[in-house]
C-alpha positions in Angstrom: -50.7 31.6 41.6 -50.4 28.7 39.2 -50.9 25.3 40.4 -49.0 22.5 38.5 -50.7 19.0 38.2 -48.7 16.1 39.0 -48.4 13.5 36.2 -49.5 10.1 36.9 -46.9 7.6 36.2 -48.5 4.5 34.7 -45.5 2.2 35.2 -46.7 -0.9 37.1 -43.8 -1.0 39.4 -44.6 2.6 40.7 -46.0 2.1 44.2 -48.5 4.9 43.6 -50.0 3.1 40.5 -50.3 -0.2 42.6 -52.1 1.5 45.3 -54.5 3.3 42.8 -55.1 0.1 41.0 -56.0 -1.7 44.4 -58.3 1.1 45.4 -60.3 0.8 42.0 -60.5 -2.9 42.7 -62.1 -2.3 46.0 -64.5 0.5 44.7 -65.5 -1.7 41.9 -66.2 -4.9 44.1 -69.8 -6.2 44.5 -69.4 -5.9 48.3 -68.6 -2.2 48.1 -71.6 -1.7 45.9 -73.9 -3.3 48.3 -72.4 -1.2 51.3 -72.9 2.1 49.3 -76.5 1.0 48.2 -77.3 0.3 51.9 -76.4 4.0 52.7 -78.2 5.4 49.8 -75.7 5.7 47.0 -76.8 4.5 43.5 -74.7 2.9 41.0 -72.3 5.3 39.4 -72.7 3.8 35.9 -76.3 4.8 36.1 -75.8 8.4 37.4 -76.1 11.4 35.1 -73.4 14.1 35.6 
């Protein structure tokens, strides 16, 4: 079975794009970083994949 990936519409009027942008703002916030650090997560920009 072949799964098709849905293309992300980068139109700023698209509600999915708006929601994704807000999620990224929250994830990137200092408060979120402090919460994640308090439960043992390190900064993602310092992680090696």
